[in-house]
N, CA, C and O atoms as CSV, one atom per row, in Angstrom:
chain,resi,resn,atom,element,x,y,z
A,1,UNK,N,N,-11.599,10.495,8.901
A,1,UNK,CA,C,-10.562,10.011,9.363
A,1,UNK,C,C,-9.237,10.559,8.644
A,1,UNK,O,O,-9.013,10.363,7.449
A,2,UNK,N,N,-8.507,11.166,9.377
A,2,UNK,CA,C,-7.219,11.714,8.697
A,2,UNK,C,C,-5.972,10.999,9.111
A,2,UNK,O,O,-5.915,10.591,10.271
A,3,UNK,N,N,-5.079,10.822,8.389
A,3,UNK,CA,C,-3.845,10.393,8.806
A,3,UNK,C,C,-3.055,11.242,9.468
A,3,UNK,O,O,-2.849,12.376,9.035
A,4,UNK,N,N,-2.522,10.793,10.596
A,4,UNK,CA,C,-1.637,11.763,11.382
A,4,UNK,C,C,-0.263,11.607,11.183
A,4,UNK,O,O,0.437,12.615,11.283
A,5,UNK,N,N,0.324,10.383,10.884
A,5,UNK,CA,C,1.688,10.201,10.379
A,5,UNK,C,C,1.913,9.060,9.582
A,5,UNK,O,O,1.033,8.206,9.691
A,6,UNK,N,N,2.777,8.817,8.865
A,6,UNK,CA,C,3.226,7.589,8.101
A,6,UNK,C,C,4.582,7.686,7.849
A,6,UNK,O,O,5.162,8.733,8.137
A,7,UNK,N,N,5.252,6.642,7.293
A,7,UNK,CA,C,6.554,6.621,6.744
A,7,UNK,C,C,6.500,5.766,5.428
A,7,UNK,O,O,5.714,4.834,5.257
A,8,UNK,N,N,7.330,6.151,4.618
A,8,UNK,CA,C,7.325,5.495,3.344
A,8,UNK,C,C,8.897,5.006,3.117
A,8,UNK,O,O,9.905,5.564,3.552
A,9,UNK,N,N,8.825,3.960,2.417
A,9,UNK,CA,C,10.159,3.259,1.868
A,9,UNK,C,C,10.101,3.144,0.368
A,9,UNK,O,O,9.190,2.458,-0.095
A,10,UNK,N,N,10.956,3.724,-0.458
A,10,UNK,CA,C,11.069,3.558,-1.716
A,10,UNK,C,C,12.386,2.685,-2.072
A,10,UNK,O,O,13.474,3.118,-1.695
A,11,UNK,N,N,12.322,1.568,-2.728
A,11,UNK,CA,C,13.491,0.671,-3.052
A,11,UNK,C,C,13.296,-0.041,-4.336
A,11,UNK,O,O,12.182,-0.190,-4.837
A,12,UNK,N,N,14.505,-0.522,-4.911
A,12,UNK,CA,C,14.467,-1.383,-5.989
A,12,UNK,C,C,13.863,-2.860,-5.542
A,12,UNK,O,O,14.028,-3.324,-4.414
A,13,UNK,N,N,13.131,-3.527,-6.610
A,13,UNK,CA,C,12.836,-4.789,-6.286
A,13,UNK,C,C,13.925,-5.772,-5.721
A,13,UNK,O,O,15.011,-5.837,-6.297
A,14,UNK,N,N,13.694,-6.456,-4.731
A,14,UNK,CA,C,14.784,-7.232,-4.106
A,14,UNK,C,C,15.154,-8.395,-4.940
A,14,UNK,O,O,16.299,-8.845,-4.909
A,15,UNK,N,N,14.160,-8.932,-5.739
A,15,UNK,CA,C,14.403,-10.109,-6.462
A,15,UNK,C,C,15.268,-9.878,-7.673
A,15,UNK,O,O,15.838,-10.834,-8.200
A,16,UNK,N,N,15.399,-8.566,-8.170
A,16,UNK,CA,C,16.131,-8.061,-9.279
A,16,UNK,C,C,16.403,-6.701,-9.206
A,16,UNK,O,O,15.669,-5.899,-9.784
A,17,UNK,N,N,17.430,-6.325,-8.528
A,17,UNK,CA,C,17.598,-4.759,-8.367
A,17,UNK,C,C,17.885,-4.046,-9.667
A,17,UNK,O,O,17.835,-2.816,-9.663
A,18,UNK,N,N,18.211,-4.762,-10.894
A,18,UNK,CA,C,18.251,-4.141,-12.016
A,18,UNK,C,C,17.086,-3.808,-12.895
A,18,UNK,O,O,17.210,-3.347,-14.030
A,19,UNK,N,N,15.921,-4.074,-12.293
A,19,UNK,CA,C,14.772,-3.807,-13.041
A,19,UNK,C,C,14.669,-2.130,-12.904
A,19,UNK,O,O,15.254,-1.441,-12.069
A,20,UNK,N,N,13.779,-1.684,-13.939
A,20,UNK,CA,C,13.658,-0.284,-14.003
A,20,UNK,C,C,12.421,0.219,-13.075
A,20,UNK,O,O,12.107,1.404,-12.966
A,21,UNK,N,N,11.864,-0.701,-12.518
A,21,UNK,CA,C,10.786,-0.210,-11.571
A,21,UNK,C,C,11.284,-0.006,-10.179
A,21,UNK,O,O,12.418,-0.379,-9.879
A,22,UNK,N,N,10.410,0.630,-9.220
A,22,UNK,CA,C,10.653,0.751,-7.966
A,22,UNK,C,C,9.450,0.144,-6.966
A,22,UNK,O,O,8.370,-0.177,-7.461
A,23,UNK,N,N,9.650,0.036,-5.831
A,23,UNK,CA,C,8.580,-0.432,-4.903
A,23,UNK,C,C,8.334,0.639,-3.979
A,23,UNK,O,O,9.398,1.129,-3.600
A,24,UNK,N,N,7.334,1.170,-3.489
A,24,UNK,CA,C,7.105,2.038,-2.689
A,24,UNK,C,C,6.160,1.421,-1.555
A,24,UNK,O,O,5.049,1.004,-1.882
A,25,UNK,N,N,6.600,1.356,-0.186
A,25,UNK,CA,C,5.750,0.821,0.774
A,25,UNK,C,C,5.523,1.876,1.862
A,25,UNK,O,O,6.426,2.532,2.382
A,26,UNK,N,N,4.259,1.967,2.141
A,26,UNK,CA,C,3.808,3.059,3.175
A,26,UNK,C,C,3.452,2.259,4.353
A,26,UNK,O,O,2.836,1.196,4.290
A,27,UNK,N,N,3.895,2.856,5.505
A,27,UNK,CA,C,3.561,2.137,6.861
A,27,UNK,C,C,2.705,3.219,7.493
A,27,UNK,O,O,3.214,4.335,7.585
A,28,UNK,N,N,1.503,3.038,7.927
A,28,UNK,CA,C,0.629,3.984,8.428
A,28,UNK,C,C,0.686,3.527,10.069
A,28,UNK,O,O,0.839,2.389,10.513
A,29,UNK,N,N,0.513,4.772,10.799
A,29,UNK,CA,C,0.487,4.585,12.229
A,29,UNK,C,C,-0.801,4.549,12.853
A,29,UNK,O,O,-0.862,4.508,14.081
A,30,UNK,N,N,-2.037,4.563,12.017
A,30,UNK,CA,C,-3.372,4.366,12.518
A,30,UNK,C,C,-3.838,3.149,11.722
A,30,UNK,O,O,-3.241,2.730,10.731
A,31,UNK,N,N,-5.014,2.585,12.258
A,31,UNK,CA,C,-5.720,1.507,11.831
A,31,UNK,C,C,-6.629,2.179,10.773
A,31,UNK,O,O,-7.417,3.067,11.101
A,32,UNK,N,N,-6.497,1.708,9.397
A,32,UNK,CA,C,-7.418,2.066,8.408
A,32,UNK,C,C,-8.154,0.865,7.810
A,32,UNK,O,O,-8.626,0.934,6.676
A,33,UNK,N,N,-8.254,-0.214,8.548
A,33,UNK,CA,C,-8.989,-1.402,8.111
A,33,UNK,C,C,-10.285,-0.957,7.599
A,33,UNK,O,O,-10.678,-1.356,6.503
A,34,UNK,N,N,-11.046,-0.073,8.394
A,34,UNK,CA,C,-12.447,-0.037,7.707
A,34,UNK,C,C,-12.455,0.815,6.465
A,34,UNK,O,O,-13.530,0.944,5.880
A,35,UNK,N,N,-11.383,1.408,5.998
A,35,UNK,CA,C,-11.522,2.212,4.680
A,35,UNK,C,C,-10.868,1.539,3.551
A,35,UNK,O,O,-10.912,1.994,2.408
A,36,UNK,N,N,-10.209,0.361,3.900
A,36,UNK,CA,C,-9.595,-0.315,2.584
A,36,UNK,C,C,-10.653,-0.772,1.578
A,36,UNK,O,O,-10.378,-0.627,0.386
A,37,UNK,N,N,-11.822,-1.304,1.915
A,37,UNK,CA,C,-12.584,-1.828,0.840
A,37,UNK,C,C,-13.101,-0.531,-0.055
A,37,UNK,O,O,-13.370,-0.681,-1.247
A,38,UNK,N,N,-13.202,0.563,0.510
A,38,UNK,CA,C,-13.631,1.798,-0.204
A,38,UNK,C,C,-12.318,2.339,-1.168
A,38,UNK,O,O,-12.462,2.973,-2.214
A,39,UNK,N,N,-11.267,2.018,-0.685
A,39,UNK,CA,C,-9.922,2.492,-1.466
A,39,UNK,C,C,-9.864,1.491,-2.842
A,39,UNK,O,O,-9.609,1.875,-3.984
A,40,UNK,N,N,-10.159,0.163,-2.433
A,40,UNK,CA,C,-10.260,-0.727,-3.547
A,40,UNK,C,C,-11.157,-0.329,-4.675
A,40,UNK,O,O,-10.805,-0.366,-5.854
A,41,UNK,N,N,-12.549,0.124,-4.179
A,41,UNK,CA,C,-13.604,0.567,-5.148
A,41,UNK,C,C,-13.045,1.867,-5.932
A,41,UNK,O,O,-13.360,2.148,-7.088
A,42,UNK,N,N,-12.172,2.609,-5.126
A,42,UNK,CA,C,-11.938,4.025,-5.865
A,42,UNK,C,C,-10.742,3.885,-6.879
A,42,UNK,O,O,-10.800,4.462,-7.965
A,43,UNK,N,N,-9.725,3.165,-6.543
A,43,UNK,CA,C,-8.375,2.874,-7.249
A,43,UNK,C,C,-8.360,1.919,-8.362
A,43,UNK,O,O,-8.385,0.719,-8.089
A,44,UNK,N,N,-8.327,2.261,-9.443
A,44,UNK,CA,C,-8.288,1.411,-10.740
A,44,UNK,C,C,-6.986,0.579,-10.441
A,44,UNK,O,O,-6.006,1.088,-9.897
A,45,UNK,N,N,-7.042,-0.689,-10.821
A,45,UNK,CA,C,-6.080,-1.683,-10.852
A,45,UNK,C,C,-5.506,-2.107,-9.507
A,45,UNK,O,O,-4.441,-2.725,-9.509
A,46,UNK,N,N,-6.153,-1.814,-8.292
A,46,UNK,CA,C,-5.918,-2.161,-7.078
A,46,UNK,C,C,-6.510,-3.595,-6.668
A,46,UNK,O,O,-7.478,-4.101,-7.236
A,47,UNK,N,N,-5.885,-4.117,-5.729
A,47,UNK,CA,C,-6.438,-5.451,-5.162
A,47,UNK,C,C,-6.438,-5.310,-3.735
A,47,UNK,O,O,-5.465,-4.850,-3.139
A,48,UNK,N,N,-7.659,-5.746,-3.069
A,48,UNK,CA,C,-8.080,-5.617,-1.857
A,48,UNK,C,C,-7.729,-7.135,-1.166
A,48,UNK,O,O,-8.256,-8.147,-1.627
A,49,UNK,N,N,-6.798,-7.189,-0.028
A,49,UNK,CA,C,-6.450,-8.187,0.691
A,49,UNK,C,C,-7.294,-8.459,1.761
A,49,UNK,O,O,-7.234,-7.502,2.533
A,50,UNK,N,N,-8.095,-9.367,2.191
A,50,UNK,CA,C,-8.883,-9.329,3.304
A,50,UNK,C,C,-8.003,-9.855,4.671
A,50,UNK,O,O,-8.200,-9.358,5.780
A,51,UNK,N,N,-7.184,-10.740,4.469
A,51,UNK,CA,C,-6.653,-11.302,5.544
A,51,UNK,C,C,-5.114,-11.771,5.296
A,51,UNK,O,O,-4.889,-12.840,4.729
A,52,UNK,N,N,-4.189,-11.020,5.696
A,52,UNK,CA,C,-4.260,-9.749,6.552
A,52,UNK,C,C,-4.908,-8.551,5.817
A,52,UNK,O,O,-4.802,-8.544,4.591
A,53,UNK,N,N,-5.488,-7.657,6.352
A,53,UNK,CA,C,-6.008,-6.436,5.627
A,53,UNK,C,C,-4.849,-5.830,4.994
A,53,UNK,O,O,-3.771,-5.778,5.587
A,54,UNK,N,N,-5.021,-5.345,3.756
A,54,UNK,CA,C,-4.031,-4.612,2.974
A,54,UNK,C,C,-4.432,-4.464,1.466
A,54,UNK,O,O,-5.482,-4.959,1.057
A,55,UNK,N,N,-3.706,-3.878,0.770
A,55,UNK,CA,C,-4.063,-3.834,-0.808
A,55,UNK,C,C,-2.661,-3.404,-1.442
A,55,UNK,O,O,-1.694,-2.900,-0.872
A,56,UNK,N,N,-2.827,-3.750,-2.794
A,56,UNK,CA,C,-1.861,-3.353,-3.748
A,56,UNK,C,C,-2.446,-2.411,-4.912
A,56,UNK,O,O,-3.612,-2.490,-5.297
A,57,UNK,N,N,-1.573,-1.584,-5.384
A,57,UNK,CA,C,-2.119,-0.737,-6.353
A,57,UNK,C,C,-1.077,-0.756,-7.497
A,57,UNK,O,O,-1.269,-0.095,-8.518
């Protein structure tokens, strides 16, 4: 499965815009639910969320 398209949003944390970190949110146009458990196993420090399907890195 290859991604055909996506959009990304990079922003400051809404809770405290003065933080030196940034948030990056990717919105995918394809369903990648079957791949998420494999990404969780491959990415160190990530967390797999089962319901709703998603993850954090």
